[in-house]
N, C-alpha and C positions, 0 to 999 in steps of 0.2 A: 385783928379783924377776927370777926366769928365764922363766915362764908369759906373758903380753900380757895384762891383765884391760884393757875398755873397759866402763865406767861406761857405762851410757842413762841418758838422761834427767835428771835431779836427784841421780845419783848417785856418789856419792866411794866410791876403794880407799884405804884408811890399812892405812901395816904397826901395828902396836900396841909402843908403847914398851914394857917390861917395868919394871916398878918395881923397886928393890933390893931382895935377896932379902937383905941382911943390916940386922937392926933399926941405929939409932943408937949402942946400948949393944952392938955386938959378936954380938949372939943372929943364929945367923941361921933363918929363917920356912921352915918346910916351906910346898911349893906346898899340899897342905889347909889352910891355915888364912890366905894370899894373895886375899884380892882383888884380884879379873881388875881390870887398867888401863883407865883413859878415857882416855888420851892417848894420839895418836899423829899420823906423817907423814903426808900426803898425796901419792901414788903417783899419781892417779888422777883426773881432773873427767872428769862427761859433758856434755853440750852445754848442759843447761839445759834446767827445763821447760818444755813449751810452751805460753805461756794462751792463756785462749778468744779472745784476736783472732788467732793464728794468731803471736804473735811470743814470744825465747825467753824466758825471766827469766835474769836471769844471773845466772853462781854465784860467794858471797860469798870461797870459797871458790879457791885456787891448786896445781897440785901445789911441794913445799915446805913448805907450810904446817908449822907445828904448830899440835893442834887439840886443845881436850877435847870427850869426845861423850859423849851418856846414857847410865849402868847398862848399859839392856837396851835399845839404840839395834842395829839391825844386823844379819846377820847375819854370823856369825864362820864360815871360813875357812881350812883347812890347804891352802899351796901350798910343795913340799920342803923343809917342816918350819918354815916359817914362815908364824905366825899375823896371819892378813889379817882387817878387816872391812869390808866393805860396807853401807853410808850411806847415808840418803838427807841431805840439805842438813839439811835440818830436826832433821836429827838431834845437832848440833853444836853445843857451847853458847859453845864463844867461842876463837877463835885464839887464842896463845899465843905473847909477844914478845916 
C-alpha cells in the first residue's frame, strides 16, 4: 500500500482478496454477477478501544492475518486502484489459518 493509513481505536485496514473470476467449470463470471469478497489480508491494526477503566482492549487480529469479515461491515475505500476496507474488529468473523 503506497499511502499509509493508520487506523484508530478498534479499527483495522484490510486489503480485499478477490475471489476467482472463473467458475470450476471454466465459465468466466462477469463483475456484475460476482458477489463481493468477504476475505482479506490485514494491513494495519489500530491500538485498541479504550475501555471505561482506561485500559486498552487487546486486538485479536494482527498484521498479516487473513480474515473473513461481515458482508456489509466496514467502509470501502480505493487508493491507487486497489480496494481496501476499514473495519471495526467486531466485523471480523474469523481468522483463516
